[in-house]
N, C-alpha and C positions, 0 to 999 in steps of 0.2 A: 431315417426312412424305414417304413414298415416292411414286413416280409411279403414276398410273392413266391408261392410254391406251386409246382405242378402236381396235379392229382396222380400222375404216373410215378412220381417220386415217393408217394406216401402209402403205397400198397393198399389203396382203398378197395374194399370188397363189400358191395351192397347185395344182400340176399333178395331174391325175387319174392319169397314168401316169408310170412311171419314164422318165427320158430315155434315148434310145438312144445307142450308141457312146460310153459313158463307161467309163474304165478303172479306176474306183474306186467301190465301193458306197457308202462314206460320202460321197464327193463327190456321187454321184447323189442322195442324200437332201437334201444342201444345195441342189442345183438344184431338186429337186422341191418342197421347202418354200419356195422363193422367197427363200432367204437370199442366193444368188448368181445373177448373170446374166453370161453370157460376153460380153466386148467383142471379144476377139481371142484367139489361142492364148496361154495363159498370162497373160491379163489379164482381170480380172473387175470387175463392178459389185458393190458391197456394198449390200444393201437396208437399210432402217431397222432391221430386226431384227438383221441381221448386224453393222451398225455398233455396236449396243448391246453385242453379244458382244465385239467387238474392243475397245471402250472399257473394258469390265470387265477383260478380260485385261491390257490395257495398264496400267490403274490398279493392279491387283494386283502386276504386275511392278515398277512405279515405287515402290510402297510398300515392298517388300522391299529394293530397291536403295538407297532413301533411308535405310532403317534402318541400313545399313552405311556411311553417310556420303556417299553419292552425291548429286551436284547435277545437276539436269536442264538441258540446253542445247539449242540448235537449231543444227545444222551445215548448210551448203549441200548440196543434192542435186547441183546443177550445179557441178562442181569443175574448177579450173584444171589443165591438163595439166602445168604446170611443176612443181608439187609432186610429182606422180606420176613425173615424169622424174627428179627429184632422188632419189627412193627407189628408182628402177630398175624400178618396176612398170608404167609406162605401156606399155612394149614387151611385158612379160610378159602383160598382159591383152589386148593387141592380138594376140599370138601365139595365145593360147587363145580369142580371140574371145568373151570374156565381158562386156566393157564396151561399152555404147553410147557411141561416141566421135563427136564432131562438131566443126565449126568455126563460129565466128560470122562476121558480115559483114566483119570485119577479118582473117579467116583465122587467128584465134587458136583453139587447140585446147582443147576441154573434154570432160569425160566425165560421164555420169550415174552417180552413186555406187553401186557394188556393196558398198562398205565404206568406212570413213572414217578409217583410221589416219593418213594424211597430213594430212587437214584438221584433225583434232583435235590432232595434234602441232603444227601451225602455230598453232592457236588457243592452245595451252598456252604456246608460245614467246612469244606476245604478252601472255599473262596473267601468267605466273609470272616474277618478276624476282628472287626470293630463295628460298633453301632453307627459309626460315621458312614459306613457303606450301605446303610439302609435308608429308605426302602429300596428294594430291588425286585424287578420283574424279569424273569427268564422265560423264554418260550422256545419250543422246537416244533418242527413239522417232520413227522417220521412215520415209519410203518409201525403198526401195532398188530398183535395177534390175540385171538380169543377162540377157544375151543368150543365153538357153538354146537349145541346138540343137533339143531335143525337149521342149517343155513337156508335162507329164503329171501324172497323179494329183491333179488339182484344185489345191488350195493348196499341195501339197508341192513342186512343181517349176514355178515360175512365172517370168515375166519382170519382173513388178512385184510387190513384196511389202513387208510392214511388218516392221520389225526394231527391237529394242532393242539398241543397242550401247553398251557402257560401256568406259571407258579409265581406267586408274590410272597415276599419275605419282609416282615415288619417287626418292630421292637415291641409293639403293644397292640391291643385290640382296636384302639382308635385309628392307628395306622392301617390295620387290616381293613377296616371299614372304608377308608379312603381308596385303598388299592382295589377293593372289591367293586366300588362304584366306578372307578376308572375302567375296569375290564368290562363291566356291565354296559357302559357307554360304548366301548369299542365294539362289543358284540352287536349292539343295536345298529351302529354305523355299518358294520359288515353286512348284516342281513338286509338293511335298507338299500345299500348300494347294489346288492345282488337282486333286489326287486322281489324278495320272497315275502309271501303272506305268512306272517308268523305271530305267535303269541308267547308271552313270558308267563310261566306258571310256577307256583310253589311246588317243590318236589321232595321226594324221599332221597336221602343221601346214599342209601345202599351200602355196598361193601367199601366204598371210598371213605365214608364217614364224614364227620364234621357236624357243626352245630346247625347249619341251615344251608339250603341250596335252592337254586332256581334252574328250570329248564327252559330252553328256547325251542319251541315246537313249531315246525312247519305244518300249516293246515293242509290236511289231505284226507279225502274220504277213505283211502286205503291205509291210513295210519294205524300203527300198532297200539297206540295209547289213546285212552279216553280222557278228554279234558272237560272239566266243569268250570264255567266262567260266567261273569256278568260284566258290567261296565267298570267295576272297581276291583273285583276279586277274580283270580284264576288259579287253578291248581290241577295237577295230575290227579286222576282218580285215586291213585295210591296214597295221596296226601290230603285230598280235598276234605274240608270240614263243612258241615251244613247244620242247620237247625231243624230237627225232626218236627213233624206235626205235633201240635199240642195233644197230649194223651187224653183219652176219655177215662176219667178217674172213676174208680169203684170205691164206695164208702168203706172205711176201715172196719175190720171185724176180726174175730178170733179165727185162726186158721182152721180149716176143715179138710180132712182127707176124704176123697171120693173115689169110688170104683169107676173105672172108665168103660163106657160102652164103645168108645172110639180109641184109636191108637195114634191120633195126631192132636197136637195142641190146638190147632185151628178148630177142629170139630168139637172138642171139649169146651173151648171158649164160647162157641156159639150156643152150646147147650145150657151153659150156666150164666150167660149174659155178660161175659167179659169181652171187651173189644180187643183186637190184636195189640193195641197200644198199652193194654193193662195186663198182658201176659209176659212171661219171662222164659226165654229159651236158655238151656244150659248145654254147653258143649265142652269137650276136653280137647286140648291141643298139646302137641309136643313142640316146644321151642328148641330148635336146633342151634347149638353153638359149635365152635370149632372143637371137635373131639368129644362133645357131650351134648346132652339134651335134658330139658326139664319139662315136667308136665304141669299144666295150669288148667284151672277151671274158668270158663268164660261165660258170663251172663249177658244176654242181649235181649233188648225189648223185642216182643214178638213181631213187630212190623219192621224190624231192621235186620241187616246182615253184617257179619263180621268182615272187616277189612284185614286180610292176612298180612299185608305189608305193615300196617299200623300196629298190629298185634306183635309181630316179630320185633319191630323197632322199639316198642314199649319195654321189651325185656332185653334189648341189646342183642337179639338173636339174628341168625342168618335167614331163617325161614320158620314159618309156623305151619304145622301139618296136623290136620284133623285126625283124631284117634278113630280107628275104624270100628265098624259095628260089632265085630267079633270081640274086640277088647272091651267094649262097653258092656256087652252081654256077660262077659266073664266077671265084670265088676259088680253089676247089679242084677244079673239074670233077667234082663229086659232089654227092649229096644231103646235106642238113643232118645226117642221122644219122651221117655219117662224119666230121664235124668233130671235131677234137681240139686240144689246146693246143700244136700244132706248126706249123712253117713260118711262113706269113704271120700266122697267129693269134697266135703267140708274140710277135710284134712289137707287138701291141696292148696297151693297158692291160688287165690281167687281174685279175679278182677271183674268189674261190671262196666258196661258202657255208660257214659254220662247221661244218656237218654233215660236211664232207670233211676237216676238220682232224684230223691224226693217222692217217689211212688211208694205208697204204704199198704197197698192191697192188690196183690198180684196173684195170677194163676200160673202155676209151674208144675213140673214133674215132681213126683214124690220120692224118686230114687228107688222105687219098688215096681215090680211088674203090675201093669194095668191100674196104676194109681196116680192121681194128680192131687195137688193141694190148692185149695181156694184161700184167698185172703192172706197170703203170705206177706209178712212185713220184715224187710231187711233190718238186721240189728236186734230184732226180737225173736225171730224164728230161725235165723241162721246168722253166722258172724257177718258183721257189716263189711262189705268188700271195698276195695279201692276202686274209685270211679275214674275212668280214663276214657279218652276218645278212641274207640276202636271200631267205630261204625262206618260202613261204606256210605258216602254221600250219594244222593240221587238227584237226577235232573228234575227241575221243578221245585225242589226244596229251596228254602232261603239260605243264602250264603252267610258267612259271619258278619257281613255288612248289612244283612237284612233284605237284600234284593234277590229275586229268584235266579236260580242257576240254569244256564243253558248248557248244551253239550255239543262237542264236536270231536273229530278224530284228528290226531296229529302224529308227526314223525319227529323224534328228538334229533335236533341238529347241533345243539350246544347245551352245556351244563356247567354251571358255576357253583363253587362251594366255598364256604368259610371253614377251613380245616382247623383253625386255631393251632394248638400245639400237639395235636394227635400224633403226628409223625416226628416232629422235631424233638419232642420230649423222649419218645422211644429211641431215637437215634442220637440223643444227647447233642443236638445241633442248635447252636444259639450263640449269643454274645454276652459280654458283661456290660451292664449299664453304668451310668455315672456314679452309682453307689457301690460299684464292684459286685453287684448281684447278678448271678447268671440268669439270663432270660432266654428260654427256648424261643425260637422264631415263631411268630404268629403267621401262619401260612394260609394262602388262598390257592385254590386249584380251579383252572378254567379250561374246559375242553371243547373243541369243535371237531366234529367228525367230517373231515373234508370230503371223503367219498360219499357220506350220507348227504352232505349239502348238494353234491352233484346229482344224486338221486332225487332229492327234493326239487331241485331246479327242473329236472326233466319232467317230474310229476306235474309241476305247476305250469310248464311251458311245452305241453305236448298235445298235438291235435290227434285224437284217437283215429281219425281217418287217414291223415297224410303223414304223420310222424312228428319228429322233433322240430322245435323252433327255439334255438338257443338265444338267450338274451345276449345283446351285443357285448356286455361286460366280460362274458366268459366263453363266447363262441370261439371255436378253434380258428376261424377266420371270420372277418366281418362280411366279406363278399364272396359269393360263389359265381365265378365268371365262366359262362358256358358258351362255347362257339359250336354251332350246330353243324358246321362243315370244317373239314381239316384245312381247307384253303384259308379259312378265317383265323387260324391260330396266331399268325403273326400280328394281326390287328388286336387280338385278345391280349397278347403280351404287351403291346403298346399301351392299351387302356390300363392294364394292371400296373404298369410302371408309373403312369400319371397318378393313379390312386395311391400308390405307395408313397409318392412324394408328399401326399397330403396326410400321411399317417394312417392309411387304411390298409389292413391286411387282406390279401386276396389269394384265393385258391383258384388257379386256372385249371379248368377241367379239360385236359388234353387226351382223355381216354377215348378209345374207339367205341362207337355205339350209335344207335339210331337216336333221332331227336327225342322220341318218346321215352326211350330208356334213360337218356341223360337227364331229362327234366324230372322223370320219376325218381331217379337217384338223388337229384338235388332236393326234392321234397323230403326224402327220407333222411338225408344228411343234416338238414335243418339249419344251414347257415342263414342268418337273419335277412341278408340282402342278396339279391340276385340280379345279374346282368346277363341277358341272352343276346348273343350276336347271331342274327339269322337273316331272313330274306329282306328285311327292311334296311339292312346295313348299306345296301347300294345307294340308298337315299340319305345316308349319314345318320340313321337312327338305330337305337338299340332298345330292347325291352327291359324295363326296370321293374322289379317286384320287391316291395318291402313286406316280408312275411310277418313282421311284428304287428302291422295294422292292415295288412292286405291291400296296401296302396299299389296300384299297377299303372304304368304309363309307358308310352312310346316317346322317347326323347332323343335329342342329339347328344353327342359325346360330352361336350362341355357342360351341358345341363346335368347329365347324370353324375359326372364327377363332382360338380358343385353340390348337388343334392346329397350325394352319399357322404362327402367330407363333412357337410353340415350335420347330418344325422350322427355320424360317428363322434365328431368333436363335441357336440352338445351332450351326448350320452356319457362320454368318458371323461368329461372335464372334472 
């Protein structure tokens, strides 16, 4: 039998007005409906209603992961720094200031887990003693912590959050590929059951690392990420590749230095008949590593922009930072526009975007004040650079498949990685194969931000005028039963009991208030189905409202019970 609870038992508090100074409308409705209360920036209390939502989302996730062979575990939140130092990530997270790091009374270092690759790898090292135990998929649903610089957008960017993280262990890459596909299928099943409008995109692996990764992005106009996609290809802007427009080539000639009447590459190119696609910008970047940095020279076609994530990734760095104007001036006694691949710049590690490959007559800075160089040829006039993809793709350009790219915004709700032996090798975790050769585990990592999923559900199921409309799958209750008079409460409880026998969860609203107040609160709370017992009950009828499709009818009790049980059973089957 499903649960029946009284509103008076749940501490429900619905605010009369929308909260001020909130940067997200869906989050404002969660606050107004009493689902969340703020403890500190990026840290929230979950009310009984919100806890029920979270438990349902977590249960659905666990069900699908278990179907693919996952076994649930519990990993420590407070983790020993030694494991993180073995993997090399302790200093990385310290540099990025993402982890809450602390020492105990004996001056031993610990961190509050933002992710758990090291811990689960250490656990697997202790559990798995034979290749016969592989493949293995472990998952947990636990609190995570991240020292966000600017917590924002409610549950989307918090310092404390709930996450499902799963990890696969295989003997070889072929096994990892199988496990990865299993988890990918599980993620698709999860988000489809939740009814989310989402897209799978190629993504940068970031600090977690690994050979490749994909993100599951909930489509949202308020999303933090820009996505480029077409019918075949999709990628986060950080990772997206595109084919730049065909350049307008300039005939090859001897290089010529010219005095500039202008101080921008664009203006000089117009004066000498070079299109932006036949100009070359030079910039200097510092690539930050854990505890060190290296300076590189970057060459980019004049009609393109450097993608900082791609650039940092190309050098295995944490981030790429543009060298400021003052340092450029100290190097060439000129503004950055006059930088070129000459002089002191030529002594640096130099890379060029692939869009420049094959161009043999370029306009660029001379590396001297007020001077540019015409008809520069790579390999003849300066050392031939390494050509790599470091360009930011743009909407309208052709994707790698040759089809135009469209753009949308999205919220990351899941991320899957092929880690390979990045962590297992560092922690010496693995097994001996049939030839008695030690094989570090081939690992996969798969994360779903449970609280981010809830935020995405609210975003996609929220009426800006009236409030939340929870999907049946995760609603705290299926039905909100409102009796407009206290004398009708016994009848409400009888109807609730009949619904519960059919597997329907009911919130009976026994709070005091006017009919208008109770119905307004019901809108804001957002339970998907509503029964109102009012003046028509004397004739045996109640008002039924399906907020999911705005179906409204006046029906007798038997009909409403049958109608609701059909809706619930067909949706949750």
